[in-house]
N, C-alpha and C positions, 0 to 999 in steps of 0.2 A: 447698256451696262452701267451700273451705278457704283462708283468707287468712293471710299472714304480714305483720305490721306491724313494720318496723324503724325506730324513731324514738327518739332519745336524750332527748327531752323526755317524762318519765314521765307528766305530766299530759295532754299531747296524745295520747300513745300509748293511755292508758287510756280517754280520751273517745272516740277513734276506735274502739277495740276494743269498747267497750260499745255504741256505736251500731250497729256492724256485727253484733254478736251479737243485737241487737234485730231485725235484718233476717234472722235465722235463718242467719247465716253462722258457720262455725267459725273462730275467730281465735286465733292465737298471736302473742305480742309479744316483741320483742327490743329492749333498750335501748342496745345498742352494736353497732358494725359486726362485730366478730369473732363474737359470739354469733349475730347475724343471719345471717352467712354460713354458719356451721356448721349452723344450722337449715334454711336454704334448700337446702343440699346434702344434708342427711340426710332431708328430708321432701318429700312431693309436694304442692306448693301450686298452686292455680289461679292466684292473683294474689299478687304480693309488692308491698306498698306500701313504698317505699324512700326514706327521707330521704337527701338528698345529703350534707349536712354531718354526718358521724357520727364519734364518737371511736373509736379502735382501728383500724378499717379504714374508709376513706372510701367513701361510697356509690358513687362512680365506679368504684372498684376492685372493689367487690362486683358491680356491674352488668356490668362487662367480663368478670369471671371466670365468672359464671353463663352469660352468652351464649356465651363461648368453650367452656365445658364442655358446651354443648347442653342447658342446663336448659329444661324444657318450660314452666315457670311464666311468666306474663306479668308484666312489671315496670312498675309505675306509680311514677315518680320524683317526689318532693316536694322543693321547695326554697324558701328564703326569698327568693331572688333571682328577679326577674321581668323577664327580658330575653330578646330573641331569641337572643343568643349562648348563654345558659344552656340554652335550649330545644334549640338545634341541637347543643350539646355532649352533652346527655343522650340525644338520639335517635341521635347518631353512636355512642355507646357501646353501643347496642342496646336502650335502654328502649323499651317499647311505647307509653307515653304519659307525659305530663308535666303536673304540676299545681303552680302557684305557691301559696305560703302568703301570707296566710290564704286558706282556701277554704271554700266553702259545703258542708256535709255532704251534702246531696242530690246535688251535683255529683260528690263523691267516690264515692258509692254508684253513681251512673249510670256513671261511668268504670270502676269495678271490674266492674260487670255486663257492660259492653261488652267488656272484656278477657276475662272468663271465658267469654263466648260464643265466643271464638276458640279456646279450649282444648278445649271439648267441643262436639259437634254441638248445634245449637239444638234443644231439646226443645219439643214442643207445649205450650201453656199448660195444657192439661188432659191428664193421664195416665189411661189406662183399662186395665182388664183385667176382662173379664166385667162384673159389676155393681159392681166397685170403681172409684171415680172420685176422683181427687186433683186439686185445683185449686191449683197452686203459687203463683199470684199472690194468691189470697184465703186461702191457708193453710187450706183446708177439705178434708175427706174424707167420702165417702159409701159406704155399702154398700147398693146399691139406692136406696130412698128414705130410708134411715135415716142421719142424720148421725153420724159417728164422731169423738168428741172425742179428739184425740191430743196427747201432750206433744211438745215440739220434737224430741226424740230419736226418738220413735216415728214422727213425721211424716217425719223425715229418712231413717230406715231404709226406710219404705214408698216414699218418693220414689226412692231409689237402686235398689230392687228393681224398681219399675215401669219406670224408665228403662232398666234392663238388658234388658227385653223377653225374659225367659226365660233369659237367661244366668245361670249360677251365680255368685253374689257371695260371696266368702269373708268370714269374720268379721273378718279382718285388714283387708280393704278397707272394710268397714262402719265399723270402728273408726277408720280413717284419714279417711274421708269425712264422718262424722257427729260424731265426738268431736274432741278436740284433743290437743295434745302431752302433756298431763298424764294422759291415759288410760293405765292400766296395761295392757300388752299381754297380761297373764295374767288380766285382770279377767273377771268373768262378766257385764259390763254388756250386751254384745251378746245373750247368751243370755236374760238377764232381760227386756231390752227386747223381744226377739222374742216371748217368751212372752206378755207383756202385749199386744203388738200383735195377735197371733193371737186372743187372747181377745176383744179389742175388735172385731175384724173378724167374728168369729163363724163359723158353719158355712154352707155347706161350706167347708173350709179352702182358702185360696188360696196359702199360703206353704209350700213343700216344703223339708224338710231333705235336703241331698245329703250322704251319708256321707263324712266326711273332706274335704269340699270347701267347703261353705257352705250358702247358701240361694238359692232362686229362686222366682219367681212361676210 
């Protein structure tokens, strides 16, 4: 799950981002409206956490433009104001949800998860292919009866491949879904991670390289 946090309070932004990363989400951060808008337009996010009162470009303007342009990302608007008028205004602009500050972090995570499920089809809690089993909730993976210890990136790659159900997934898509905006598009990270994942999963191989296209289960 890839999230963009647009929040001008650097401390709040980093606390939120760090917490979401601990939940195995890929998070980008923008500290002003213009930067946030550019990133939202240039990248494919599942959910955008958007502060309403932003310098540069106001959160209302960002929300309206993204909705008008047909952005597929779900928008969770944050505001220090807690009134029905603000809620109505935010939803009229096209925000998918609204959360007043201060908020409890578990509530934020739950709201993000609910919005993300609107973007992608709901996946079963346990993904399987043959004797490979991945439990997304418990963050565990097994090959037969053998537990497979995976790093967050290895887990993310395997989750994307299993969810694709045999569809070929490009290295670019893996880089976008599992890494973040700072990943070099020319990096060997996907190839190296894939090699380690294959080694950990063992034989017989379950991940196939599709020439000039990507990878598939």
